[in-house]
ROMIPA-767017 format. One record per residue (C-alpha): residue number from 0; residue in one letter; y, z, x; chain. Coordinates in Angstrom, 3 decimals. Example, Ala and Ser with C-alpha at 12.3 -4.5 7.8 and 13.67 -1.06 7.14 Angstrom:
2
     k   r         yy         zz         xx   c
     0   A     -4.500      7.800     12.300   A
     1   S     -1.060      7.140     13.670   A
// end
This chain:
85
     k   r         yy         zz         xx   c
     0   M     47.155      7.021    -61.889   A
     1   R     47.924      4.538    -58.972   A
     2   T     45.855      4.253    -55.968   A
     3   E     47.019      3.046    -52.251   A
     4   L     45.643      2.353    -49.105   A
     5   V     46.775      4.563    -46.143   A
     6   T     48.127      1.369    -44.428   A
     7   T     50.403      0.697    -47.469   A
     8   L     51.723      3.882    -46.915   A
     9   K     52.409      3.533    -43.386   A
    10   R     54.276      0.227    -44.104   A
    11   Q     55.956      0.994    -47.253   A
    12   A     56.590      4.787    -47.272   A
    13   T     60.326      4.246    -48.461   A
    14   E     59.106      2.281    -51.400   A
    15   L     56.174      4.489    -52.558   A
    16   L     58.553      7.612    -52.211   A
    17   S     61.147      5.879    -54.480   A
    18   D     58.405      5.220    -57.028   A
    19   I     57.189      8.595    -57.252   A
    20   E     60.678     10.057    -57.630   A
    21   R     61.363      7.763    -60.473   A
    22   D     58.015      7.767    -62.199   A
    23   K     56.826     11.242    -61.208   A
    24   T     53.178      9.811    -61.234   A
    25   P     51.261     10.832    -58.056   A
    26   I     49.685      8.117    -55.922   A
    27   L     46.270      8.703    -54.570   A
    28   I     45.990      7.395    -50.887   A
    29   T     42.852      6.259    -49.704   A
    30   Q     41.815      5.809    -45.876   A
    31   H     38.648      3.950    -45.090   A
    32   G     37.620      3.473    -48.971   A
    33   L     37.732      7.511    -49.493   A
    34   P     40.399      9.645    -51.259   A
    35   S     42.518     11.247    -48.378   A
    36   A     45.781     12.807    -49.896   A
    37   Y     47.792     12.737    -53.044   A
    38   L     51.363     11.793    -52.763   A
    39   V     53.598     13.640    -55.465   A
    40   D     57.238     14.280    -56.006   A
    41   V     58.716     17.739    -54.880   A
    42   E     59.332     18.920    -58.459   A
    43   S     55.792     18.244    -59.698   A
    44   Y     54.224     20.015    -56.403   A
    45   E     56.699     23.170    -57.086   A
    46   L     55.798     23.258    -60.705   A
    47   L     52.397     22.720    -59.590   A
    48   Q     52.460     25.775    -57.424   A
    49   Q     54.307     28.077    -59.753   A
    50   R     51.528     27.382    -62.437   A
    51   M     48.899     28.053    -59.872   A
    52   T     50.835     31.565    -58.904   A
    53   V     50.610     32.513    -62.660   A
    54   L     46.789     31.495    -63.077   A
    55   E     45.838     33.238    -59.951   A
    56   G     47.438     36.411    -61.368   A
    57   I     45.642     36.036    -64.465   A
    58   A     42.420     35.855    -62.958   A
    59   R     42.866     39.139    -60.886   A
    60   G     43.659     40.648    -63.987   A
    61   E     40.329     39.409    -65.715   A
    62   L     38.649     40.470    -62.671   A
    63   A     40.043     43.952    -62.801   A
    64   V     39.354     44.217    -66.445   A
    65   A     35.964     43.278    -65.847   A
    66   E     35.061     45.438    -63.203   A
    67   G     36.789     48.501    -65.051   A
    68   R     40.008     48.762    -63.331   A
    69   V     41.976     49.641    -65.991   A
    70   V     44.498     52.217    -67.047   A
    71   S     45.974     53.197    -70.358   A
    72   H     49.675     52.437    -71.463   A
    73   A     50.599     55.911    -70.910   A
    74   Q     49.299     55.779    -67.301   A
    75   A     50.581     52.583    -66.620   A
    76   K     54.290     53.698    -67.906   A
    77   T     53.868     56.976    -65.559   A
    78   R     53.054     54.587    -62.742   A
    79   L     55.638     52.033    -63.304   A
    80   T     58.420     54.771    -63.686   A
    81   R     57.441     56.270    -60.294   A
    82   W     57.283     53.155    -58.706   A
    83   L     60.902     52.043    -59.939   A
    84   K     62.404     54.934    -58.677   A
// end
């Protein structure tokens, strides 16, 4: 992964954005020598958000199972049938 100073971002934003769009590789932006932000292309960011949504749903499901909040297949089918009407 590439690292750039925030001053480089200020001076060469157009070039950095072109690089990201072309290479699809995030750029770590540092400020005062510390990580400050990641610069990523829109497509990669949106894919990451979709993946996070799926993973959060899986985590909620696992928590529900661990807490015993489960129903049988027949109960789920009945609930969904009522919900879809």
